C-alpha positions as CSV (number, residue, x, y, z in Angstrom):
1,X,-152.5,43.3,-43.5
2,X,-150.4,40.9,-45.7
3,X,-152.1,38.2,-47.5
4,X,-150.0,35.1,-49.1
5,X,-151.3,34.3,-52.3
6,X,-152.0,30.8,-52.9
7,X,-149.4,28.8,-55.4
8,X,-146.2,28.0,-54.7
9,X,-144.4,29.9,-51.8
10,X,-141.0,28.4,-51.1
11,X,-137.9,27.8,-52.6
12,X,-137.5,26.1,-56.4
13,X,-139.2,27.4,-59.7
14,X,-142.2,29.3,-58.7
15,X,-145.1,30.7,-60.8
16,X,-147.2,33.7,-60.8
17,X,-150.1,34.4,-58.8
18,X,-153.2,35.7,-60.5
19,X,-155.6,35.3,-57.5
20,X,-155.2,35.4,-53.5
21,X,-156.9,32.4,-51.3
22,X,-160.8,31.8,-52.0
23,X,-163.1,34.1,-50.1
24,X,-160.6,36.9,-50.1
25,X,-161.1,39.9,-52.1
26,X,-158.4,40.8,-54.8
27,X,-156.4,44.2,-53.9
28,X,-154.2,46.4,-56.0
29,X,-150.4,45.1,-56.1
30,X,-147.9,47.0,-54.1
31,X,-145.7,49.3,-56.1
32,X,-141.9,48.0,-56.4
33,X,-139.0,50.3,-56.4
34,X,-136.2,48.2,-57.9
35,X,-132.8,49.7,-57.0
36,X,-129.5,48.3,-58.6
37,X,-126.8,48.6,-61.3
38,X,-129.1,49.0,-63.9
39,X,-126.6,50.7,-66.5
40,X,-123.9,48.4,-65.8
41,X,-122.7,45.6,-68.3
42,X,-121.7,43.2,-65.3
43,X,-124.1,40.3,-64.2
44,X,-125.8,42.6,-61.5
45,X,-126.4,45.0,-64.0
46,X,-127.9,42.4,-66.6
47,X,-129.6,40.7,-64.1
48,X,-131.5,44.0,-62.8
49,X,-132.7,45.0,-66.4
50,X,-134.0,41.6,-67.0
51,X,-136.0,41.5,-63.8
52,X,-137.2,45.1,-64.1
53,X,-138.3,44.9,-68.0
54,X,-140.2,41.8,-67.3
55,X,-142.1,42.7,-64.3
56,X,-143.1,46.0,-66.2
57,X,-144.0,44.0,-69.1
58,X,-146.3,42.0,-66.6
59,X,-148.0,45.7,-65.6
60,X,-146.2,45.8,-61.9
61,X,-146.0,49.3,-60.9
62,X,-142.4,49.5,-60.9
63,X,-139.8,52.4,-60.3
64,X,-136.0,51.7,-61.7
65,X,-133.4,53.2,-59.0
66,X,-129.8,53.5,-60.6
67,X,-126.9,53.0,-58.1
68,X,-124.4,53.7,-60.4
69,X,-121.7,52.2,-62.5
70,X,-123.4,53.4,-65.7
71,X,-122.5,52.0,-69.3
72,X,-125.5,53.4,-71.1
73,X,-123.5,53.4,-74.5
74,X,-123.4,49.6,-74.0
75,X,-127.4,49.3,-73.9
76,X,-129.6,49.1,-76.9
77,X,-131.5,52.2,-77.8
78,X,-135.0,50.9,-76.7
79,X,-133.8,49.3,-73.6
80,X,-132.1,52.3,-72.3
81,X,-135.4,54.5,-73.2
82,X,-137.2,52.2,-71.0
83,X,-135.4,52.2,-68.0
84,X,-134.7,55.8,-68.2
85,X,-138.8,56.4,-68.5
86,X,-139.1,53.7,-65.6
87,X,-136.7,56.0,-63.8
88,X,-139.5,58.5,-63.6
89,X,-142.0,56.4,-62.5
90,X,-143.8,58.2,-59.2
91,X,-143.5,55.4,-56.6
92,X,-143.0,56.4,-52.9
93,X,-140.3,54.3,-52.0
94,X,-141.0,54.3,-48.6
95,X,-144.5,52.6,-49.3
96,X,-143.4,50.2,-51.9
97,X,-141.7,47.0,-51.8
98,X,-137.8,48.1,-52.1
99,X,-135.7,45.2,-53.6
100,X,-131.8,46.3,-53.4
101,X,-130.3,44.2,-56.3
102,X,-126.5,44.6,-55.2
103,X,-123.5,42.6,-54.2
104,X,-124.5,43.1,-50.6
105,X,-121.6,45.0,-49.3
106,X,-123.0,48.5,-51.8
107,X,-126.1,48.0,-50.0
108,X,-127.9,51.2,-49.3
109,X,-129.6,52.0,-45.8
110,X,-131.3,55.2,-46.8
111,X,-133.4,53.0,-49.4
112,X,-135.7,51.8,-47.3
113,X,-139.5,50.7,-48.4
114,X,-142.6,49.1,-46.5
115,X,-141.5,45.8,-47.3
116,X,-137.3,45.3,-47.9
117,X,-135.7,42.5,-50.0
118,X,-131.9,42.2,-50.9
119,X,-131.4,40.2,-54.0
120,X,-127.6,39.1,-53.8
121,X,-125.5,36.1,-54.0
122,X,-121.9,35.1,-53.2
123,X,-119.2,32.5,-54.8
124,X,-117.6,30.5,-51.9
125,X,-118.3,28.2,-49.4
126,X,-119.5,31.2,-47.0
127,X,-120.3,34.4,-46.9
128,X,-119.2,37.5,-45.2
129,X,-119.6,37.2,-41.3
130,X,-120.7,41.3,-41.5
131,X,-123.6,40.2,-43.9
132,X,-125.4,38.2,-41.5
133,X,-127.2,40.3,-39.5
134,X,-128.1,43.1,-41.8
135,X,-129.3,40.2,-44.1
136,X,-131.4,38.5,-40.9
137,X,-133.3,42.0,-41.0
138,X,-134.6,41.7,-44.4
139,X,-138.1,40.8,-45.2
140,X,-136.4,38.1,-47.8
141,X,-133.2,37.5,-49.1
142,X,-133.2,36.6,-53.0
143,X,-130.8,34.3,-54.2
144,X,-129.9,32.6,-57.7
145,X,-128.9,29.2,-57.1
146,X,-129.5,26.3,-54.3
147,X,-125.9,26.5,-53.8
148,X,-126.6,30.1,-52.4
149,X,-129.4,28.9,-50.3
150,X,-127.0,26.1,-48.6
151,X,-124.0,28.6,-48.0
152,X,-126.0,31.5,-46.6
153,X,-128.0,29.2,-44.4
154,X,-124.8,27.6,-43.2
155,X,-123.7,31.2,-42.3
156,X,-126.6,32.1,-40.1
157,X,-129.0,33.6,-42.5
158,X,-132.5,31.8,-41.5
159,X,-133.9,29.3,-44.2
160,X,-137.1,30.9,-44.2
161,X,-135.8,34.4,-45.0
162,X,-133.8,33.0,-48.0
163,X,-135.7,32.8,-51.4
164,X,-134.6,30.8,-54.3
165,X,-135.2,33.3,-57.3
166,X,-133.3,31.8,-60.2
167,X,-131.3,34.0,-63.0
168,X,-132.4,33.8,-66.5
169,X,-131.3,34.3,-70.1
170,X,-133.1,35.5,-73.6
171,X,-133.6,32.4,-75.6
172,X,-134.6,34.8,-78.7
173,X,-131.6,36.8,-78.3
174,X,-128.9,34.4,-77.8
175,X,-129.5,31.7,-80.0
176,X,-127.7,29.5,-82.6
177,X,-128.8,31.2,-85.6
178,X,-127.2,34.5,-84.5
179,X,-124.9,35.9,-87.3
180,X,-121.4,35.1,-86.2
181,X,-118.8,38.5,-85.1
182,X,-116.1,38.7,-87.6
183,X,-113.1,38.4,-85.5
184,X,-110.7,38.1,-88.6
185,X,-109.3,34.6,-89.9
186,X,-110.5,31.6,-88.1
187,X,-107.6,29.2,-86.8
188,X,-109.3,25.9,-86.5
189,X,-111.8,25.0,-83.6
190,X,-112.1,28.0,-81.5
191,X,-112.8,27.7,-77.8
192,X,-114.0,30.7,-76.1
193,X,-114.0,31.9,-72.6
194,X,-115.7,34.9,-71.6
195,X,-115.1,37.0,-67.9
196,X,-114.4,39.8,-66.0
197,X,-110.4,39.5,-65.3
198,X,-110.3,38.2,-61.7
199,X,-108.5,35.7,-60.1
200,X,-111.7,33.7,-59.1
201,X,-112.7,32.7,-63.0
202,X,-109.8,30.4,-63.2
203,X,-107.7,32.4,-66.0
204,X,-104.7,30.5,-65.2
205,X,-106.0,27.2,-64.9
206,X,-107.3,27.5,-68.5
207,X,-104.1,28.9,-69.9
208,X,-102.2,25.8,-68.5
209,X,-104.7,23.2,-69.4
210,X,-104.7,24.8,-72.9
211,X,-101.0,25.5,-73.5
212,X,-100.3,22.3,-72.1
213,X,-102.7,19.9,-73.8
214,X,-102.3,21.6,-77.5
215,X,-99.2,22.2,-79.6
216,X,-98.4,24.8,-82.1
217,X,-99.4,23.0,-85.0
218,X,-102.8,21.7,-84.3
219,X,-105.9,23.5,-85.7
220,X,-107.2,24.7,-82.8
221,X,-107.2,28.3,-81.1
222,X,-108.7,29.8,-77.8
223,X,-110.2,33.1,-77.8
224,X,-110.4,35.1,-74.4
225,X,-113.0,37.6,-74.0
226,X,-112.5,39.8,-71.0
227,X,-112.6,43.3,-69.4
228,X,-110.8,45.3,-66.6
229,X,-107.9,47.5,-66.5
230,X,-106.3,46.6,-69.8
231,X,-103.1,47.7,-68.6
232,X,-103.0,45.2,-65.5
233,X,-104.6,42.7,-67.7
234,X,-101.7,42.4,-70.6
235,X,-99.3,42.7,-67.5
236,X,-100.2,39.7,-65.7
237,X,-101.0,37.7,-68.6
238,X,-97.6,38.4,-70.2
239,X,-95.9,37.6,-66.8
240,X,-97.7,34.5,-66.3
241,X,-96.7,33.2,-70.3
242,X,-93.0,34.5,-69.5
243,X,-92.7,32.3,-66.2
244,X,-94.4,29.1,-67.2
245,X,-94.1,28.6,-71.0
246,X,-91.4,30.9,-72.4
247,X,-89.4,28.1,-74.0
248,X,-92.9,26.5,-75.5
249,X,-93.9,26.7,-78.7
250,X,-97.6,27.9,-77.9
251,X,-100.8,26.8,-79.7
252,X,-102.6,30.1,-81.1
253,X,-104.5,32.3,-78.4
254,X,-105.9,35.6,-78.7
255,X,-107.0,38.1,-76.1
256,X,-109.9,40.7,-76.4
257,X,-109.8,43.1,-73.8
258,X,-113.6,44.7,-74.5
259,X,-117.0,45.4,-73.2
260,X,-119.2,44.5,-75.9
261,X,-122.6,45.9,-76.9
262,X,-125.4,44.0,-75.8
263,X,-126.8,43.7,-79.3
264,X,-123.6,42.1,-80.3
265,X,-122.6,39.8,-77.4
266,X,-124.6,36.7,-79.2
267,X,-122.6,37.0,-81.9
268,X,-119.4,36.6,-80.2
269,X,-120.6,33.2,-78.9
270,X,-121.8,31.7,-82.5
271,X,-118.3,33.0,-83.8
272,X,-116.9,30.2,-81.7
273,X,-117.5,26.1,-81.6
274,X,-117.2,25.5,-77.6
275,X,-117.1,27.8,-74.5
276,X,-115.1,27.0,-71.8
277,X,-114.4,28.8,-68.1
278,X,-113.0,26.7,-65.4
279,X,-114.0,29.2,-62.5
280,X,-113.3,28.7,-58.9
281,X,-116.8,29.6,-57.9
282,X,-119.9,31.2,-59.5
283,X,-123.7,31.7,-57.7
284,X,-125.0,31.5,-61.0
285,X,-122.3,31.8,-64.0
286,X,-124.1,34.2,-66.7
287,X,-121.8,33.2,-69.4
288,X,-122.0,29.7,-69.2
289,X,-126.0,30.0,-69.8
290,X,-125.5,32.5,-72.9
291,X,-123.1,30.0,-74.5
292,X,-125.7,27.1,-73.4
293,X,-128.9,29.2,-75.1
294,X,-126.3,29.7,-78.1
295,X,-126.0,25.6,-78.5
296,X,-122.5,25.6,-77.7
297,X,-120.7,22.5,-75.7
298,X,-120.0,24.2,-72.7
299,X,-117.3,23.1,-70.5
300,X,-117.5,24.2,-66.3
301,X,-116.8,23.4,-63.1
302,X,-118.6,20.9,-61.4
303,X,-119.4,23.1,-58.4
304,X,-121.1,26.1,-57.8
305,X,-124.6,27.8,-58.6
306,X,-124.1,26.6,-62.5
307,X,-124.9,23.3,-61.4
308,X,-128.6,24.7,-61.1
309,X,-128.7,24.3,-64.6
310,X,-125.6,22.5,-65.8
311,X,-125.4,18.6,-66.1
312,X,-123.5,15.8,-67.7
313,X,-126.4,15.3,-70.0
314,X,-125.9,18.9,-71.4
315,X,-122.2,19.8,-70.4
316,X,-118.6,19.1,-70.0
317,X,-118.4,19.2,-65.8
318,X,-114.5,19.7,-65.0
319,X,-113.9,17.7,-62.0
320,X,-113.5,19.3,-58.4
321,X,-110.3,18.1,-56.8
322,X,-111.8,19.8,-53.3
323,X,-111.6,22.9,-51.8
324,X,-108.9,25.6,-50.9
325,X,-108.5,28.6,-49.0
326,X,-108.5,31.7,-50.9
327,X,-105.3,33.1,-51.2
328,X,-104.6,36.6,-49.2
329,X,-103.1,37.9,-52.6
330,X,-105.8,37.9,-55.1
331,X,-107.5,40.8,-56.4
332,X,-111.5,40.6,-54.6
333,X,-110.3,40.9,-51.1
334,X,-114.0,40.8,-50.0
335,X,-113.6,37.0,-50.8
336,X,-110.5,36.4,-48.4
337,X,-111.1,33.9,-45.3
338,X,-113.1,31.7,-47.4
339,X,-112.6,28.7,-49.4
340,X,-113.6,28.2,-53.2
341,X,-113.2,25.2,-55.7
342,X,-109.9,23.5,-57.1
343,X,-111.2,22.6,-60.4
344,X,-108.7,19.8,-61.9
345,X,-106.1,20.9,-64.7
346,X,-105.6,17.6,-65.8
347,X,-109.7,16.8,-66.1
348,X,-109.8,20.1,-68.1
349,X,-107.2,19.1,-70.4
350,X,-109.0,15.7,-71.3
351,X,-112.2,17.3,-71.5
352,X,-110.8,20.2,-74.1
353,X,-109.1,17.3,-76.0
354,X,-112.3,15.2,-76.1
355,X,-114.4,18.1,-77.3
356,X,-111.5,19.0,-80.0
357,X,-111.7,15.3,-81.1
358,X,-115.3,14.4,-80.8
359,X,-117.1,17.0,-82.4
360,X,-120.3,15.5,-83.6
361,X,-120.9,14.4,-79.9
362,X,-120.1,18.3,-78.7
363,X,-122.4,19.5,-81.4
364,X,-125.5,17.1,-80.1
365,X,-124.3,18.4,-76.2
366,X,-124.8,21.2,-77.4
367,X,-128.0,21.5,-79.3
368,X,-129.2,19.7,-75.7
369,X,-127.7,22.2,-73.7
370,X,-129.7,25.0,-75.3
371,X,-133.0,22.5,-75.1
372,X,-132.7,22.7,-71.5
373,X,-132.1,26.0,-70.9
374,X,-134.9,27.3,-73.2
375,X,-137.1,24.7,-71.4
376,X,-136.5,25.9,-68.2
377,X,-134.3,28.8,-67.7
378,X,-135.6,31.7,-69.3
379,X,-136.3,35.1,-68.2
380,X,-140.0,34.7,-67.8
381,X,-139.7,32.1,-65.4
382,X,-137.1,33.6,-63.7
383,X,-139.6,36.9,-63.5
384,X,-142.7,34.3,-62.5
385,X,-140.2,33.4,-59.3
386,X,-139.7,37.0,-58.6
387,X,-143.4,37.7,-58.7
388,X,-144.2,34.6,-56.5
389,X,-142.0,36.9,-53.9
390,X,-143.2,40.3,-54.5
391,X,-147.3,38.6,-54.5
392,X,-146.6,37.3,-50.7
393,X,-146.3,41.0,-49.8
394,X,-148.2,42.8,-52.2
395,X,-151.6,41.9,-52.0
396,X,-152.7,44.2,-48.5
């Protein structure tokens, strides 16, 4: 029989439960089989590795299961060796808590446990209709933000089945003292944007605001670090700039198309002066929280899961002008049929200029950002929320 542990057992920040209800004997923890994109450099992979590692450090019997998208060469040797060892953990998945940590369209029906949990997320005003029924058959659905609690519930997933398990960041790795990457000669105040190259990230809005607001002679630059199909990225960026700004002398900007090794990524942030990403929708927003942990003044959209940890006191929030239907021609078809945000280009221009001209204020806001993130949004706290969910089912 399942026994619920004492302590907080609802949405919100939770804590580890070390004892079950009084009068009951403590039992061994049920093993966990955590399946995900554990060798991927994308957000889902980063999250999966962090949760698996944290639970392993806390002595959970846990087996890692790789679902593909392998990029082992981007991981530190020690992290890679640890994950490979955890893949060999002798756990019977059918008798374990099976956690699938994936975009839900990639759910594997053959991975079934005694208890079944899905960790997933979505970035628009709703979720795909074909997700609702299978999600409703899970024991729990873990999402990273109150934003997704609301969007999943509004589309038909029972509130009682949803659990808020936030993501986190390693504040010892992502910190202001990290030596900056050598990116070549620095051209003035540098804005950084880091994202996978998709329409949702608002790269077109960023370029429009930056090229419109700044002049060639100003001591400012924009560095975009992205990844994806290099040929497609160069073609789309080139066409966008040619069609809209061909007659204009542009301020300095640079694009790096690469996936960076996990150990040097923090140096990308500390090599720059501010971070900006006018995303049309985030369920969490990993680059935002990484930049904030590094102490960068951070500009982000005032809608979505990033508002879990971003506010006017620690960030520069770009006004949202409302919502629009996701266009039918975008590069992520799963989002079609839903709505996403309309970050204001005019307000983004204002914020870029403001941060550029009020650097002492921006530095102070970056320091506040790091303090807030390291106080409330570390991987230790994220793992605590995950442990609360697991312990609901693991004491038998």
